[in-house]
C-alpha positions as CSV (number, residue, x, y, z in Angstrom):
1,M,44.9,70.5,-25.2
2,R,46.6,66.9,-26.0
3,A,48.3,66.9,-22.0
4,P,45.0,67.1,-19.9
5,A,43.4,64.3,-22.4
6,L,46.6,62.2,-22.0
7,Y,46.4,63.0,-18.4
8,L,42.7,62.3,-18.0
9,A,43.2,58.4,-19.9
10,L,46.1,57.9,-17.8
11,I,43.9,58.3,-14.5
12,V,41.1,56.3,-16.1
13,S,43.4,53.5,-16.8
14,V,44.7,53.6,-13.3
15,L,41.4,53.4,-11.9
16,L,40.2,50.6,-13.8
17,S,43.4,48.5,-12.9
18,A,42.7,49.0,-9.1
19,G,38.7,48.5,-9.6
20,Q,39.7,45.0,-11.4
21,Q,42.8,44.5,-8.8
22,L,39.9,45.1,-6.1
23,V,37.4,42.8,-7.3
24,A,40.1,39.9,-7.8
25,Q,41.2,40.1,-4.5
26,Q,37.7,40.0,-3.2
27,D,36.7,37.1,-5.3
28,Q,39.9,35.3,-4.3
29,S,39.2,36.1,-0.7
30,S,35.7,34.5,-0.8
31,N,37.6,31.2,-1.5
32,W,38.8,30.9,2.3
33,Y,38.1,32.2,5.5
34,E,40.7,35.0,6.4
35,I,42.4,34.2,10.0
36,D,45.2,36.1,11.7
37,E,47.3,32.9,12.4
38,L,46.6,28.9,12.2
39,N,47.5,27.4,15.6
40,P,50.2,29.4,16.5
41,G,50.8,26.9,20.0
42,L,51.8,24.0,17.6
43,G,54.4,25.6,15.8
44,A,55.2,25.1,12.1
45,A,53.6,22.2,10.6
46,P,55.5,19.2,9.4
47,E,56.6,19.2,5.6
48,D,55.0,15.8,5.2
49,I,51.4,17.4,6.0
50,D,49.4,18.1,2.8
51,R,46.5,20.5,3.6
52,A,46.6,22.1,0.0
53,T,43.1,19.7,-0.7
54,P,40.2,18.4,1.4
55,Q,41.5,14.8,0.1
56,A,45.2,15.5,0.9
57,A,44.0,16.9,4.2
58,M,42.3,13.7,5.1
59,E,45.0,11.5,4.1
60,S,47.7,13.4,6.1
61,F,45.1,13.4,9.3
62,M,44.5,9.3,8.8
63,F,48.2,8.5,8.2
64,R,49.7,10.5,11.0
65,A,46.7,9.3,13.3
66,S,47.0,5.5,12.5
67,E,50.8,6.1,13.4
68,G,49.7,7.2,16.4
69,D,51.6,10.6,15.9
70,W,49.1,12.7,17.4
71,E,51.4,15.9,17.5
72,S,51.4,16.0,13.6
73,A,47.8,15.1,13.1
74,A,46.9,17.9,15.4
75,H,47.7,20.5,12.7
76,V,44.9,19.3,10.1
77,L,42.6,20.6,13.2
78,D,41.6,24.6,13.6
79,L,42.4,24.9,17.2
80,A,41.6,28.6,17.4
81,S,38.9,27.8,20.3
82,I,41.9,26.9,22.6
83,P,44.2,29.0,23.9
84,E,47.5,29.4,22.6
85,E,49.7,28.2,25.6
86,A,47.4,25.1,25.7
87,Q,47.5,24.1,22.1
88,A,50.2,22.0,22.0
89,E,48.9,19.6,25.2
90,I,44.9,19.7,24.0
91,G,45.7,19.5,20.3
92,P,47.1,15.8,20.3
93,E,44.0,15.0,22.5
94,R,41.2,16.5,20.0
95,A,43.3,14.6,17.0
96,K,43.0,11.4,19.1
97,Q,39.4,11.9,19.7
98,L,38.3,13.1,16.0
99,Y,40.2,9.7,14.8
100,T,38.4,7.8,17.5
101,I,35.1,9.5,16.2
102,I,35.9,8.4,12.7
103,D,36.9,4.9,13.4
104,R,33.8,4.0,15.3
105,K,30.9,5.8,13.8
106,I,31.9,6.9,10.3
107,I,33.0,5.4,7.0
108,V,35.0,8.0,5.0
109,D,33.7,8.5,1.7
110,W,36.7,9.2,-0.6
111,H,34.9,10.1,-3.7
112,M,33.3,13.3,-1.9
113,L,36.9,14.6,-0.9
114,L,38.3,16.1,-3.9
115,D,41.8,16.6,-4.8
116,R,41.5,20.3,-5.5
117,P,42.6,23.2,-3.6
118,D,39.3,25.2,-4.3
119,G,37.2,22.1,-3.3
120,L,35.1,22.5,-6.7
121,N,33.1,19.6,-7.9
122,A,33.2,19.5,-11.3
123,R,31.0,16.3,-11.4
124,A,28.2,18.1,-9.9
125,P,25.2,18.6,-11.9
126,S,24.6,21.5,-13.5
127,D,21.6,22.4,-11.7
128,S,23.0,22.1,-8.4
129,A,23.2,24.8,-6.0
130,M,27.2,24.8,-5.7
131,S,27.7,24.0,-9.5
132,G,31.0,25.6,-10.7
133,E,31.5,27.2,-7.5
134,P,34.7,27.0,-5.4
135,R,34.2,25.9,-1.8
136,R,35.3,27.1,1.5
137,S,33.5,24.6,3.9
138,L,32.6,21.1,3.0
139,L,30.0,19.1,5.0
140,L,31.6,15.7,5.8
141,W,29.5,13.8,8.4
142,I,26.3,14.4,10.9
143,V,26.8,12.8,14.0
144,D,23.9,12.7,16.4
145,L,24.4,13.3,20.1
146,P,21.2,13.0,22.8
147,E,20.6,16.9,22.6
148,R,21.4,17.4,19.4
149,P,22.9,16.5,15.7
150,V,26.5,18.1,15.1
151,T,28.6,18.5,12.1
152,I,32.2,17.7,11.2
153,R,33.4,20.0,8.5
154,L,36.5,20.6,6.6
155,N,37.1,24.3,6.1
156,R,39.6,26.3,4.1
157,V,41.1,28.8,6.1
158,K,44.2,31.3,4.9
159,A,46.5,33.1,7.7
160,E,48.3,36.4,6.4
161,G,51.6,35.4,4.7
162,E,50.7,32.0,4.4
163,D,49.0,29.5,1.7
164,A,45.6,28.2,2.2
165,A,44.9,25.2,4.2
166,W,42.0,22.7,4.6
167,V,41.4,22.0,8.3
168,F,38.7,20.6,10.6
169,S,36.9,23.4,11.3
170,R,36.7,25.3,15.0
171,Q,33.2,24.4,15.7
172,S,34.0,20.6,14.7
173,V,37.0,20.5,17.3
174,E,34.9,22.4,19.9
175,N,32.5,19.3,19.8
176,L,35.0,16.6,19.7
177,P,34.9,15.9,23.7
178,A,31.2,15.3,23.6
179,L,31.5,13.2,20.8
180,A,34.4,11.1,21.9
181,D,32.5,10.7,25.4
182,R,29.7,9.5,23.3
183,F,31.4,7.2,20.9
184,G,34.3,6.4,22.6
185,P,35.8,3.2,24.0
186,S,33.1,1.5,26.9
187,A,34.8,0.8,30.4
188,L,34.5,-2.9,29.4
189,E,36.5,-2.6,26.4
190,Q,39.4,-0.6,28.3
191,M,39.4,-3.4,30.6
192,L,39.9,-5.9,28.3
193,P,43.7,-7.1,27.3
194,D,45.6,-5.7,24.4
195,P,45.8,-8.4,22.2
196,L,41.8,-8.4,21.6
197,R,41.9,-4.5,20.9
198,T,44.7,-5.1,18.1
199,R,43.6,-5.1,14.4
200,A,42.1,-8.5,13.0
201,F,40.8,-8.0,9.6
202,W,38.7,-5.8,7.6
203,G,39.6,-2.7,10.0
204,L,38.0,-4.7,12.8
205,R,39.4,-5.3,16.3
206,W,39.7,-8.9,17.8
207,W,37.2,-8.0,20.3
208,E,34.6,-6.8,17.8
209,V,35.3,-10.3,15.7
210,I,34.0,-12.0,19.0
211,A,31.4,-9.7,20.6
212,L,29.2,-9.4,17.3
213,P,28.4,-12.8,17.2
214,L,28.2,-13.2,20.9
215,M,25.9,-10.3,21.0
216,I,23.6,-11.4,18.6
217,A,23.3,-15.1,20.2
218,V,22.1,-13.2,23.4
219,A,19.7,-11.4,21.7
220,T,18.1,-14.2,20.2
221,L,18.1,-16.3,23.4
222,L,16.4,-13.5,25.1
223,G,14.0,-13.2,22.6
224,S,13.4,-16.7,22.3
225,I,12.8,-16.4,26.5
226,T,10.0,-14.0,25.9
227,Y,8.2,-15.8,23.2
228,S,8.1,-18.8,25.6
229,L,7.3,-17.0,28.8
230,M,4.2,-15.1,26.5
231,S,3.4,-18.3,24.8
232,R,3.1,-20.4,28.1
233,G,-0.3,-21.7,28.5
234,L,-1.5,-19.9,25.4
235,H,-2.4,-22.5,22.9
236,R,-4.8,-19.8,21.4
237,T,-5.1,-17.8,18.5
238,R,-6.6,-14.2,18.2
239,R,-10.3,-15.5,17.7
240,D,-9.9,-16.4,21.4
241,D,-11.3,-14.2,24.5
242,G,-10.2,-10.5,24.1
243,S,-7.4,-10.5,26.9
244,S,-5.4,-13.7,25.7
245,S,-5.8,-12.6,21.9
246,L,-4.2,-9.4,22.6
247,L,-1.4,-11.3,24.3
248,V,-1.1,-13.2,21.6
249,A,-1.2,-10.3,18.9
250,M,1.7,-8.3,21.3
251,R,3.9,-11.5,21.3
252,P,6.0,-10.9,17.9
253,P,6.5,-7.2,18.6
254,A,7.7,-7.9,22.2
255,V,10.3,-10.3,21.0
256,L,11.4,-8.1,18.5
257,A,11.3,-5.3,21.3
258,V,13.6,-7.5,23.3
259,V,15.9,-8.5,20.8
260,T,16.3,-4.6,19.5
261,L,16.3,-3.4,22.8
262,T,19.3,-5.7,23.8
263,V,21.3,-4.9,20.6
264,G,20.8,-1.3,21.7
265,L,21.8,-1.4,25.1
266,M,24.9,-3.5,24.3
267,T,26.2,-1.3,21.3
268,K,25.6,1.8,23.9
269,H,26.9,0.5,27.0
270,L,29.0,-2.6,26.6
271,F,30.5,-2.5,23.0
272,V,31.5,0.8,20.8
273,F,31.6,-0.9,17.3
274,S,33.6,0.4,14.7
275,G,32.2,2.5,11.9
276,R,32.0,-0.6,9.6
277,I,29.7,-2.3,12.3
278,D,27.9,0.7,13.4
279,T,26.9,1.8,9.9
280,V,24.7,-1.3,9.3
281,L,23.8,-1.8,13.0
282,S,22.6,1.9,14.1
283,P,19.9,2.2,11.1
284,L,18.9,-1.5,12.0
285,I,18.4,-0.6,15.7
286,A,16.4,2.5,14.6
287,I,14.1,0.3,11.8
288,G,13.7,-2.1,14.8
289,F,12.3,0.4,17.4
290,V,10.0,2.1,14.6
291,S,8.8,-1.6,13.6
292,V,8.1,-2.4,17.2
293,T,6.2,0.5,17.6
294,L,4.0,0.2,14.4
295,W,3.9,-3.8,14.7
296,A,2.6,-3.3,18.1
297,I,-0.3,-0.4,17.1
298,I,-1.4,-2.2,13.9
299,N,-1.7,-5.8,16.0
300,A,-3.7,-4.1,18.8
301,V,-6.1,-2.4,16.3
302,D,-6.7,-5.8,14.5
303,T,-7.6,-7.4,17.5
304,L,-9.7,-4.7,18.8
305,L,-11.2,-4.6,15.2
306,D,-12.0,-8.2,15.3
307,R,-13.8,-8.0,18.7
308,L,-15.9,-5.1,17.2
309,V,-16.6,-6.0,13.9
310,Q,-17.1,-9.6,12.3
311,F,-14.8,-10.1,9.4
312,D,-16.0,-13.6,8.6
313,G,-17.2,-13.7,4.8
314,G,-19.2,-16.7,5.9
315,E,-20.8,-15.1,8.4
316,L,-21.4,-12.0,6.7
317,S,-22.9,-13.8,3.7
318,S,-26.2,-14.9,5.3
319,V,-29.3,-13.3,4.6
320,A,-31.0,-11.5,7.7
321,E,-31.8,-7.9,8.4
322,G,-29.2,-5.5,8.7
323,Q,-26.7,-7.7,7.2
324,E,-26.4,-5.5,4.2
325,R,-25.5,-2.7,7.0
326,K,-22.8,-5.3,8.7
327,R,-21.1,-6.3,5.2
328,Q,-21.0,-2.2,4.2
329,F,-19.4,-1.5,7.7
330,A,-16.8,-4.2,7.7
331,T,-15.8,-3.4,4.1
332,K,-15.2,0.0,5.3
333,I,-13.5,-0.9,8.5
334,A,-11.0,-3.2,6.5
335,A,-10.2,-0.2,4.1
336,A,-9.9,2.2,6.8
337,R,-7.4,-0.5,8.2
338,R,-5.4,-0.6,4.9
339,A,-5.4,3.3,5.1
340,I,-4.2,3.3,8.5
341,I,-1.3,0.9,7.6
342,V,-0.1,2.8,4.8
343,I,0.0,6.1,6.6
344,V,1.8,4.4,9.4
345,V,4.3,2.8,7.4
346,I,5.0,5.8,5.4
347,F,5.5,8.0,9.0
348,G,7.8,5.1,10.1
349,A,9.9,5.3,6.9
350,G,10.1,8.9,7.2
351,I,11.1,8.5,11.4
352,V,13.6,5.8,10.4
353,L,15.2,8.1,7.6
354,R,15.6,11.1,10.3
355,E,16.6,9.2,13.1
356,A,18.9,6.6,11.7
357,N,20.6,9.5,10.0
358,M,21.0,6.9,7.0
359,M,21.9,9.3,4.2
360,Q,25.2,10.6,6.2
361,T,26.0,7.5,8.0
362,L,26.2,5.1,5.0
363,G,27.9,7.7,3.2
364,F,26.0,8.3,0.3
365,S,22.6,11.2,-0.7
366,L,19.5,10.4,-1.4
367,L,18.6,13.3,-2.3
368,A,21.1,13.9,-4.6
369,S,19.6,11.4,-7.0
370,A,16.0,12.1,-5.9
371,S,14.5,12.1,-9.4
372,V,16.1,8.8,-10.5
373,T,15.4,7.4,-7.2
374,T,11.6,8.1,-7.7
375,L,11.4,6.8,-10.7
376,V,13.0,3.7,-10.1
377,L,10.8,3.3,-7.1
378,A,7.8,4.1,-9.0
379,F,8.4,1.8,-11.8
380,A,8.9,-1.1,-9.0
381,A,6.2,-0.6,-7.0
382,R,3.5,0.4,-9.8
383,N,1.7,-2.7,-9.7
384,V,1.5,-2.8,-6.0
385,L,0.3,0.8,-5.9
386,A,-2.2,0.0,-8.4
387,N,-3.6,-2.6,-6.4
388,I,-3.9,-0.6,-3.4
389,M,-5.7,2.3,-5.0
390,A,-8.1,-0.4,-6.6
391,S,-8.7,-1.9,-3.4
392,M,-9.8,1.5,-1.9
393,Q,-12.0,2.1,-4.9
394,I,-13.8,-1.2,-3.9
395,A,-14.2,0.2,-0.3
396,M,-15.7,3.4,-1.8
397,N,-17.7,2.3,-4.6
398,Q,-19.2,-0.4,-2.4
399,S,-19.3,-2.8,-5.9
400,A,-18.1,-5.9,-4.2
401,K,-18.4,-5.8,0.0
402,M,-17.3,-8.7,2.2
403,G,-19.7,-11.9,2.3
404,D,-21.3,-10.6,-1.1
405,K,-21.9,-13.8,-3.3
406,L,-20.7,-13.0,-6.5
407,L,-20.3,-14.7,-10.2
408,Y,-17.1,-14.1,-11.3
409,Q,-15.5,-15.4,-14.6
410,G,-18.1,-18.6,-14.3
411,Y,-17.0,-19.0,-10.5
412,M,-19.9,-18.9,-8.2
413,C,-18.1,-17.6,-4.9
414,S,-18.3,-15.1,-1.8
415,V,-15.8,-12.3,-1.3
416,E,-13.9,-13.3,1.8
417,R,-11.1,-11.0,2.1
418,I,-10.2,-7.6,0.3
419,N,-6.6,-7.2,1.0
420,F,-3.9,-4.7,-0.3
421,T,-3.1,-6.2,-3.6
422,F,-5.7,-9.2,-4.1
423,V,-9.3,-10.2,-3.5
424,Q,-9.9,-13.8,-1.6
425,L,-13.0,-15.5,-3.2
426,R,-14.4,-18.5,-1.7
427,V,-15.5,-20.9,-4.3
428,W,-19.1,-22.6,-3.7
429,T,-16.7,-26.0,-3.5
430,G,-14.6,-24.1,-0.3
431,K,-11.4,-23.7,-2.7
432,R,-10.2,-20.0,-2.6
433,L,-9.5,-17.9,-5.7
434,I,-7.1,-15.4,-5.3
435,V,-7.5,-12.3,-7.9
436,P,-5.2,-9.1,-8.2
437,V,-7.3,-6.2,-7.1
438,S,-6.4,-4.2,-10.2
439,E,-7.6,-7.5,-12.2
440,F,-10.7,-7.8,-10.1
441,V,-12.2,-4.4,-10.9
442,A,-11.4,-4.7,-14.4
443,E,-13.5,-7.5,-15.0
444,P,-17.4,-7.4,-14.9
445,F,-18.9,-9.6,-12.4
446,E,-22.4,-10.2,-11.3
447,N,-23.2,-9.3,-7.5
448,W,-26.2,-11.5,-6.3
449,T,-26.2,-9.4,-2.9
450,M,-25.9,-5.8,-4.0
451,Q,-29.2,-3.8,-2.4
452,E,-31.4,-6.7,-1.9
453,P,-30.8,-10.3,-1.7
454,F,-34.0,-11.4,-3.9
455,M,-33.0,-12.7,-7.1
456,I,-34.4,-14.6,-10.1
457,M,-32.5,-17.5,-11.4
458,E,-33.1,-19.1,-15.2
459,I,-33.5,-22.3,-16.3
460,R,-33.8,-22.9,-19.9
461,L,-34.9,-26.1,-21.4
462,R,-34.5,-27.0,-25.2
463,L,-38.0,-28.6,-26.4
464,A,-39.6,-30.0,-29.2
465,H,-41.3,-27.7,-31.5
466,G,-44.6,-29.5,-31.2
467,A,-44.2,-29.9,-27.3
468,D,-47.1,-28.8,-25.3
469,I,-46.1,-25.9,-22.6
470,E,-49.2,-25.9,-20.6
471,P,-49.0,-29.5,-19.0
472,L,-44.9,-28.3,-18.1
473,R,-46.1,-24.9,-16.9
474,K,-48.6,-26.6,-14.5
475,R,-46.0,-28.8,-13.3
476,Y,-43.7,-25.9,-12.9
477,F,-45.8,-24.4,-10.5
478,E,-46.5,-27.6,-8.4
479,I,-42.6,-28.0,-8.0
480,L,-42.1,-24.2,-6.4
481,D,-45.0,-24.8,-4.5
482,Q,-43.7,-27.9,-3.1
483,L,-40.2,-26.1,-2.6
484,D,-41.9,-22.8,-0.9
485,E,-44.2,-25.1,1.4
486,G,-47.1,-24.1,-0.2
487,G,-46.1,-20.3,0.1
488,E,-46.3,-18.1,-2.9
489,P,-43.5,-15.6,-2.2
490,H,-43.3,-13.2,-5.3
491,A,-45.4,-14.9,-7.2
492,D,-45.3,-12.2,-9.9
493,S,-41.7,-13.4,-10.3
494,R,-42.9,-16.8,-11.5
495,G,-43.4,-17.6,-15.2
496,V,-42.5,-19.6,-18.3
497,Y,-41.8,-17.9,-21.7
498,V,-40.6,-19.3,-25.0
499,S,-37.7,-17.1,-25.3
500,N,-36.1,-18.4,-28.7
501,H,-36.4,-21.1,-31.3
502,D,-34.5,-22.5,-34.0
503,V,-34.4,-25.8,-36.4
504,F,-34.0,-27.8,-33.3
505,G,-36.9,-26.8,-31.6
506,M,-37.8,-24.3,-29.1
507,E,-36.2,-22.4,-25.8
508,A,-38.2,-22.3,-22.7
509,L,-37.4,-20.0,-20.0
510,F,-38.4,-21.1,-16.4
511,M,-38.2,-18.3,-13.8
512,V,-37.1,-19.3,-10.4
513,P,-37.5,-16.6,-7.6
514,C,-34.9,-17.1,-4.7
515,E,-34.7,-15.5,-1.4
516,D,-31.6,-15.9,-0.6
517,P,-28.4,-15.7,-3.2
518,N,-26.6,-18.1,-0.8
519,T,-28.9,-21.3,-1.7
520,A,-30.4,-20.0,-5.2
521,W,-27.8,-21.9,-7.4
522,A,-28.6,-25.1,-5.3
523,R,-32.6,-24.2,-5.5
524,A,-32.4,-23.6,-9.5
525,C,-30.5,-27.4,-9.9
526,E,-33.3,-28.6,-7.9
527,V,-35.9,-26.9,-9.8
528,R,-34.1,-28.0,-13.2
529,E,-34.0,-31.7,-12.2
530,R,-37.8,-31.8,-11.2
531,L,-38.6,-30.2,-14.5
532,L,-36.8,-32.6,-16.7
533,R,-38.4,-35.4,-14.7
534,A,-41.7,-33.9,-15.1
535,A,-40.9,-33.5,-19.1
536,A,-39.6,-37.1,-19.0
537,D,-43.1,-38.7,-17.6
538,L,-44.9,-36.3,-20.1
539,E,-42.9,-37.6,-23.5
540,M,-43.5,-41.0,-21.9
541,E,-47.4,-40.2,-22.2
542,A,-46.7,-40.1,-25.7
543,E,-46.3,-36.5,-25.8
544,A,-43.2,-35.3,-27.4
545,M,-41.1,-33.1,-25.4
546,F,-37.6,-32.9,-26.5
547,P,-36.2,-32.3,-29.8
548,D,-35.4,-35.4,-32.2
549,A,-31.9,-34.8,-32.7
550,N,-28.5,-36.6,-32.5
551,P,-25.4,-35.4,-30.9
552,A,-23.9,-34.6,-34.0
553,E,-26.4,-32.4,-35.4
554,A,-26.8,-30.5,-32.1
555,A,-23.0,-29.7,-32.2
């Protein structure tokens, strides 16, 4: 009985051991790509070529390439797509093409190249998709070709009987000729003498040190010429006739377009700058083209709106039939314009990030720290966003329209402009009061133009307890009749009332009907002046009108 049990235990142990070995082999094989043979046409790799880790592979390639040893540098490439008999000839060419692309288009991010055979990033966040996982392929860069973007990767491969090695992937090597044609030396550079093509400083060549300021000078000169040509005979503003105002509006975008186009064409056909310069110029060119488009659209829309809609706060504040609708329409159009600008800017920023490929070009990833970046940007822009939303709130609730007459914090003013972040108020003295939109909507104010222009101004006079109101009431009606040229508009809104009293005397309230809020304050001042003169005349007739109190008592 013991023998069969012993045999059974032995069989189970063997099966378990075989299963564990099979799982281990499967787990281990998932750490690299299995290949039959790595670059057999190149022969054995030199002993000083280290391909054990991603960082070592890149260091070996860059060192050999900088020394011009293209035969050795080719061993860091996967030449599987090239016939074995042609690898010794084509491999060095591909290595030279790759070095040219790295030199002219890319900045190597050495922090991303880990010095571990398994490529595992121990610093990756715990919630990352590849956290704690060995890597067998690393995405280094994305480079744009006219027809598509292509990737440059390091792959970990293992041939039978050899150690695993990190090499540039087969697909990346296949794309090198097209990338070299796009970003390789231009015909002009190849015609330059050898001293100009030698290294100067900061990894730049002497021709780059000379060509960069020269290119900027030429672009600036062409921009100035464009501005002068478009300004010839145009001593006008956007308020002039439609054709010239549109030309004036298109002048700044046109100048920027000429400058950006000049730099773009020169960097594409004349000068192919190294990666240190290209990582700055490429995003700037993309930003320039997007900015030109957005700027031209916004200026064109502004010019057309200036022709179709009156945005002058002074003219909108006048009282006439249909003015209320005009104020509402102008305010809504101004709000729509602000909303369009926000949408266009966000859309343009997305295009820039997509087309300029800034994430990979500059060697960092905003996506890796999206939450932190979002918090920082939100904190920095919270006031701006609050003001933008508040300006939209004003446009929707129509609490203050362009041209409305307001009494805001003791200032009698009219709404001249409602901008993104501030409201521009025109005080009756001609001064401009600039108020943040969020503060404007948070403070109460009187809108004298809302709904209808008619309003009643109040004049309060302090009179003696024994003063006879009736003679002054009679003079009050005479004053209004004189100001209204004998008419009696809103006669039911006239009146004199004793509204309050204290130890010093009584307070008389005189109501002043006003048809136009723009002249209401001046009309009230005129009525007050005449009432005081009438009260003084009555007091001279031996009727005590004003309280008998000295300034100290009044205080």
